[in-house]
FIFI-328547 format. One record per residue: x, y, z of N, C-alpha, C in turn. Coordinates in Angstrom, 2 decimals. Example, Ala and Ser with C-alpha at 12.3 -4.5 7.8 and 13.67 -1.06 7.14 Angstrom:
BEGIN
PT     n_X     n_Y     n_Z    ca_X    ca_Y    ca_Z     c_X     c_Y     c_Z
PT   13.19   -5.69    7.80   12.30   -4.50    7.80   13.20   -3.30    7.80
PT   12.85   -2.25    7.08   13.67   -1.06    7.14   12.90    0.03    7.87
This chain:
BEGIN
PT     n_X     n_Y     n_Z    ca_X    ca_Y    ca_Z     c_X     c_Y     c_Z
PT  108.04   90.07   66.42  106.89   90.73   66.41  107.12   92.14   66.82
PT  106.65   92.98   65.99  106.74   94.43   66.15  105.39   95.03   66.65
PT  105.40   95.82   67.79  104.29   96.39   68.40  104.00   97.81   68.05
PT  102.79   98.35   67.99  102.67   99.85   67.87  103.35  100.49   68.87
PT  103.65  101.77   68.58  104.15  102.69   69.48  103.32  102.84   70.85
PT  102.05  103.07   70.56  101.13  103.21   71.80  101.26  102.01   72.70
PT  101.20  100.59   72.15  101.37   99.47   72.97  102.61   99.49   73.71
PT  103.82   99.84   73.02  105.01   99.76   73.67  105.14  100.79   74.86
PT  104.66  101.98   74.63  104.40  102.90   75.65  103.58  102.49   76.78
PT  102.53  101.79   76.54  101.62  101.26   77.58  102.27  100.21   78.34
PT  102.99   99.28   77.59  103.68   98.17   78.39  104.83   98.56   79.07
PT  105.51   99.67   78.66  106.60  100.32   79.44  106.01  100.89   80.72
PT  104.81  101.59   80.77  104.25  102.12   81.82  103.80  101.06   82.87
PT  103.20  100.07   82.23  102.68   98.82   83.18  104.01   98.26   83.83
PT  105.18   98.16   83.12  106.32   97.59   83.78  106.86   98.46   84.89
PT  106.86   99.85   84.58  107.60  100.70   85.51  106.73  101.07   86.69
PT  105.29  100.94   86.60  104.44  101.36   87.74  104.83  100.49   88.98
PT  104.92   99.18   88.97  105.18   98.48   90.23  106.63   98.90   90.75
PT  107.56   99.21   89.79  108.84   99.50   90.17  108.93  100.87   91.07
PT  108.07  101.85   90.32  108.02  103.15   91.06  107.23  103.12   92.43
PT  106.20  102.23   92.44  105.43  101.99   93.75  106.40  101.46   94.76
PT  107.19  100.47   94.33  108.07   99.79   95.31  109.13  100.77   95.75
PT  109.65  101.58   95.03  110.51  102.61   95.42  110.00  103.70   96.37
PT  108.72  104.03   96.15  107.97  104.83   97.00  107.75  104.06   98.32
PT  107.49  102.94   98.32  107.16  102.18   99.54  108.41  101.99  100.28
PT  109.50  101.67   99.61  110.85  101.56  100.31  111.15  102.80  101.06
PT  110.99  103.93  100.44  111.38  105.30  101.08  110.36  105.44  102.36
PT  109.15  105.09  102.18  108.16  105.22  103.28  108.51  104.35  104.48
PT  108.90  103.14  103.99  109.19  102.05  105.07  110.44  102.60  105.75
PT  111.64  103.06  105.12  112.75  103.39  105.79  112.60  104.55  106.69
PT  111.70  105.61  106.27  111.30  106.66  107.09  110.46  106.31  108.32
PT  109.55  105.11  108.16  108.76  104.66  109.28  109.62  103.97  110.22
PT  110.69  103.13  109.70  111.53  102.37  110.54  112.18  103.27  111.63
PT  112.66  104.46  111.22  113.29  105.32  112.22  112.39  106.02  112.98
PT  111.16  106.34  112.47  110.37  107.42  113.20  109.23  106.63  114.12
PT  108.93  105.56  113.70  107.86  104.79  114.47  108.26  104.25  115.87
PT  107.48  104.49  116.91  107.90  103.87  118.14  107.52  102.33  118.12
PT  108.11  101.64  119.00  107.79  100.21  119.07  109.03   99.21  118.95
PT  108.71   98.02  119.35  109.96   97.07  119.23  110.25   96.64  117.84
PT  111.32   96.16  117.51  111.87   95.70  116.17  110.85   94.67  115.61
PT  110.29   93.71  116.45  109.26   92.79  115.95  108.13   93.31  115.43
PT  107.64   94.31  116.08  106.48   95.10  115.53  106.73   95.80  114.36
PT  107.86   96.42  114.28  108.01   97.13  112.99  108.33   96.06  111.80
PT  109.05   94.97  112.11  109.10   93.99  110.94  107.67   93.53  110.58
PT  106.87   93.33  111.45  105.55   92.85  111.09  104.80   93.87  110.35
PT  104.79   94.95  110.68  103.93   96.07  110.09  104.65   96.59  108.83
PT  105.87   96.55  108.70  106.56   97.26  107.49  106.93   96.16  106.53
PT  107.00   94.85  106.90  107.57   93.79  105.85  106.59   92.69  105.87
PT  106.36   91.98  106.96  105.65   90.69  106.89  104.33   90.87  106.35
PT  103.44   91.64  106.97  102.14   91.84  106.42  101.96   92.30  105.13
PT  102.72   93.36  104.91  102.48   93.88  103.47  103.14   92.96  102.35
PT  104.18   92.05  102.59  104.59   91.23  101.78  103.46   90.00  101.54
PT  102.83   89.61  102.74  101.78   88.67  102.80  100.60   89.18  101.75
PT  100.24   90.49  101.94   99.22   90.96  101.12   99.51   91.05   99.55
PT  100.77   91.46   99.41  101.24   91.54   98.05  101.18   90.00   97.42
PT  101.71   89.05   98.08  101.59   87.74   97.44  100.31   87.14   97.25
PT   99.40   87.49   98.16   97.92   87.09   98.27   97.40   87.63   97.03
PT   97.65   88.95   96.79   97.09   89.67   95.63   97.49   89.21   94.46
PT   98.76   88.91   94.26   99.39   88.36   93.07   98.74   86.97   92.78
PT   98.75   86.19   93.76   98.12   84.82   93.61   96.66   84.99   93.25
PT   95.89   85.61   93.79   94.42   85.76   93.41   94.37   86.33   92.10
PT   95.02   87.35   91.73   95.05   88.02   90.48   95.30   87.24   89.35
PT   96.32   86.28   89.46   96.88   85.50   88.43   96.35   84.07   88.32
PT   95.86   83.50   89.46   95.45   82.19   89.55   93.94   81.90   89.83
PT   93.26   82.87   90.08   91.70   82.82   90.21   91.12   83.20   88.80
PT   90.69   82.19   87.99   90.36   82.58   86.63   89.34   83.73   86.53
PT   88.26   83.66   87.28   87.25   84.87   86.97   88.04   86.31   87.23
PT   88.80   86.30   88.31   89.47   87.54   88.64   90.48   87.79   87.52
PT   91.38   86.90   87.23   92.26   87.04   86.12   91.51   87.62   84.83
PT   90.52   87.13   84.36   89.74   87.58   83.20   89.28   89.03   83.44
PT   88.94   89.38   84.58   88.42   90.68   84.81   89.66   91.85   84.84
PT   90.67   91.31   85.46   91.81   92.04   85.40   92.40   92.28   84.13
PT   92.43   91.18   83.27   92.95   91.26   81.92   92.08   92.18   81.07
PT   90.71   92.17   81.30   89.95   93.03   80.68   90.01   94.49   81.03
PT   90.41   94.71   82.26   90.65   96.05   82.83   91.84   96.58   82.18
PT   92.85   95.73   82.16   94.30   96.22   81.49   93.95   96.51   80.00
PT   93.22   95.71   79.23   92.94   96.00   77.87   92.20   97.32   77.83
PT   91.11   97.48   78.63   90.42   98.73   78.49   91.23   99.90   78.92
PT   92.13   99.83   79.84   93.01  100.85   80.18   93.92  101.26   78.87
PT   94.21  100.25   78.28   95.06  100.57   76.87   94.13  101.18   75.96
PT   92.93  100.65   75.77   92.10  101.26   74.73   91.69  102.74   74.98
PT   91.83  103.05   76.40   91.32  104.29   76.77   92.47  105.26   76.65
PT   93.72  104.72   76.47   94.86  105.61   76.15   95.69  105.86   77.40
PT   95.47  105.20   78.54   96.32  105.30   79.70   97.61  104.74   79.52
PT   98.71  105.53   79.97   99.98  105.08   79.99  100.66  105.38   78.71
PT  100.02  106.15   77.76  100.46  106.23   76.43  101.04  107.86   76.27
PT  100.53  108.64   77.15  100.94  110.13   76.86  101.50  110.57   78.27
PT  102.33  111.63   78.13  102.96  112.08   79.33  101.93  112.59   80.38
PT  100.74  113.11   80.02   99.76  113.47   81.06   99.37  112.30   81.83
PT   99.06  111.22   81.06   98.54  109.95   81.80   99.40  109.24   82.73
PT  100.74  109.41   82.30  101.90  108.86   83.21  102.02  109.63   84.43
PT  101.87  111.07   84.19  102.02  111.88   85.34  100.93  111.71   86.21
PT   99.70  111.39   85.77   98.54  111.17   86.59   98.75  109.90   87.45
PT   99.27  108.84   86.81   99.43  107.58   87.40  100.51  107.63   88.57
PT  101.78  108.32   88.25  102.71  108.65   89.29  102.19  109.43   90.34
PT  101.39  110.53   89.99  100.76  111.40   91.02   99.85  110.55   92.01
PT   99.19  109.55   91.57   98.35  108.73   92.34   99.26  107.84   93.32
PT  100.35  107.24   92.83  101.33  106.48   93.58  101.88  107.51   94.63
PT  102.16  108.55   94.14  102.99  109.62   95.19  102.01  110.01   96.20
PT  100.70  110.27   95.90   99.68  110.52   96.93   99.40  109.46   98.00
PT   99.43  108.20   97.42   99.40  107.08   98.44  100.67  107.02   99.31
PT  101.84  107.40   98.80  103.05  107.39   99.51  102.93  108.57  100.58
PT  102.38  109.69  100.15  102.17  110.84  101.05  101.22  110.47  102.17
PT  100.35  109.64  102.00   99.25  109.09  103.05  100.16  108.28  103.95
PT  101.06  107.45  103.58  101.82  106.76  104.53  102.77  107.69  105.37
PT  103.31  108.73  104.77  104.15  109.62  105.52  103.28  110.30  106.55
PT  102.08  110.74  106.15  101.25  111.48  107.08  100.75  110.51  108.30
PT  100.44  109.33  107.99   99.88  108.38  109.01  101.18  108.01  109.91
PT  102.26  107.96  109.42  103.53  107.71  110.27  103.77  108.89  111.12
PT  103.71  110.09  110.57  103.71  111.29  111.43  102.67  111.45  112.50
PT  101.56  110.99  112.25  100.54  110.93  113.21  100.77  110.04  114.39
PT  101.36  108.87  113.97  101.55  107.78  115.00  102.79  108.29  115.88
PT  103.78  109.01  115.28  104.86  109.53  116.29  104.30  110.44  117.14
PT  103.39  111.18  116.86  102.94  112.15  117.93  101.80  111.51  118.85
PT  101.59  110.14  118.73  100.56  109.56  119.62   99.32  109.18  119.00
PT   99.33  109.21  117.64   98.03  108.78  117.10   98.13  107.25  116.88
PT   97.19  106.89  115.95   97.08  105.43  115.72   98.27  104.93  114.89
PT   98.60  103.65  115.18   99.71  103.03  114.60   99.37  102.69  113.12
PT  100.21  102.98  112.06   99.69  102.85  110.73   99.76  101.47  110.02
PT   99.46  100.50  110.78   99.67   99.04  110.35   98.89   98.80  108.88
PT   97.61   99.42  108.82   96.94   98.93  107.64   97.34   99.74  106.45
PT   97.88  100.84  106.52   98.25  101.55  105.25   99.49  100.94  104.53
PT  100.25  100.18  105.33  101.33   99.55  104.80  101.07   98.28  104.00
PT   99.96   97.60  104.66   99.49   96.40  104.14   98.77   96.70  102.83
PT   97.85   97.74  102.85   97.14   98.17  101.76   98.11   98.66  100.58
PT   99.23   99.26  100.86  100.07   99.71   99.80  100.84   98.44   99.17
PT  101.01   97.38  100.09  101.47   96.10   99.53  100.61   95.44   98.58
PT   99.28   95.51   99.04   98.27   94.87   98.07   98.18   95.67   96.83
PT   98.37   96.97   96.90   98.34   97.70   95.55   99.49   97.49   94.73
PT  100.67   97.27   95.36  101.80   96.92   94.41  101.62   95.64   93.85
PT  101.02   94.63   94.61  100.62   93.29   94.06   99.63   93.44   92.83
PT   98.64   94.36   92.88   97.89   94.62   91.68   98.53   95.21   90.48
PT   99.52   96.02   90.75  100.35   96.63   89.67  101.19   95.49   89.07
PT  101.70   94.62   89.85  102.44   93.44   89.29  101.53   92.49   88.45
PT  100.41   92.34   88.92   99.40   91.56   88.10   99.19   92.17   86.83
PT   98.84   93.47   86.76   98.65   94.18   85.59   99.85   94.00   84.67
PT  101.07   94.37   85.11  102.25   94.10   84.36  102.24   92.73   83.77
PT  102.06   91.64   84.43  102.19   90.28   83.99  101.07   90.16   82.85
PT   99.84   90.59   83.12   98.64   90.35   82.32   98.84   91.22   80.91
PT   99.68   92.20   80.96  100.04   93.08   79.84  100.86   92.18   78.94
PT  101.73   91.59   79.40  102.52   90.51   78.60  101.77   89.38   78.11
PT  100.82   88.93   78.94   99.78   87.77   78.56   98.98   88.25   77.28
PT   98.51   89.54   77.45   97.75   89.94   76.18   98.39   89.87   74.99
PT   99.67   90.18   74.86  100.45   90.02   73.79  100.47   88.76   73.04
PT  100.13   87.73   73.75  100.12   86.37   73.23   98.66   85.97   72.91
PT   97.69   86.80   73.27   96.33   86.49   72.94   96.10   86.60   71.54
PT   95.48   85.56   70.93   95.22   85.61   69.42   94.29   86.67   68.93
PT   93.40   87.08   69.87   92.34   88.11   69.47   93.07   89.60   69.59
PT   93.88   89.71   70.51   94.51   91.08   70.83   95.67   91.30   69.97
PT   96.61   90.38   69.70   97.89   90.48   69.13   97.72   91.26   67.81
PT   96.67   91.03   66.87   96.70   91.66   65.54   96.20   93.19   65.85
PT   95.67   93.51   66.95   95.36   94.93   67.30   96.50   95.79   67.83
PT   97.56   95.05   68.30   98.73   95.80   68.88  100.00   95.60   68.00
PT   99.97   94.88   67.06  101.13   94.60   66.13  101.10   95.41   64.89
PT  102.20   95.89   64.61  102.42   96.65   63.35  102.56   95.69   62.12
PT  102.06   96.05   61.00  102.12   95.30   59.84  103.11   96.02   58.93
PT  104.12   95.26   58.18  105.02   95.96   57.28  104.27   96.37   56.05
């Protein structure tokens, strides 16, 4: 099965987005590990345990709760139909949003270092966001097998 160039670009973007978000998160977590005050157990909870929990919960709900899965699949299809992830500008906007969220983490870690509020929520929220990106990537592949969608994204000889 051969897909249109726009679908291949979109699928590639959907695959790379969670990878890029994961790398941004890794960088922020490594920075936070060295900069944040507190015991190792607190850091493990804030930087790993809770974000992984939210990531897994988001994936489970997004893929295994039928009404949410349908809405997410529709969102993915509408994103493709709107042209997202198919042009350099839309890809740069997406990466910019991910980088902005990463910058928010760095900012909140910096605030905590100087005596501000501990940034527990931002790490969990970013974990959930990565979960949503993973769900979108999985649903992109699922759309390829949908009988109603496949003819719209396949090229004909």
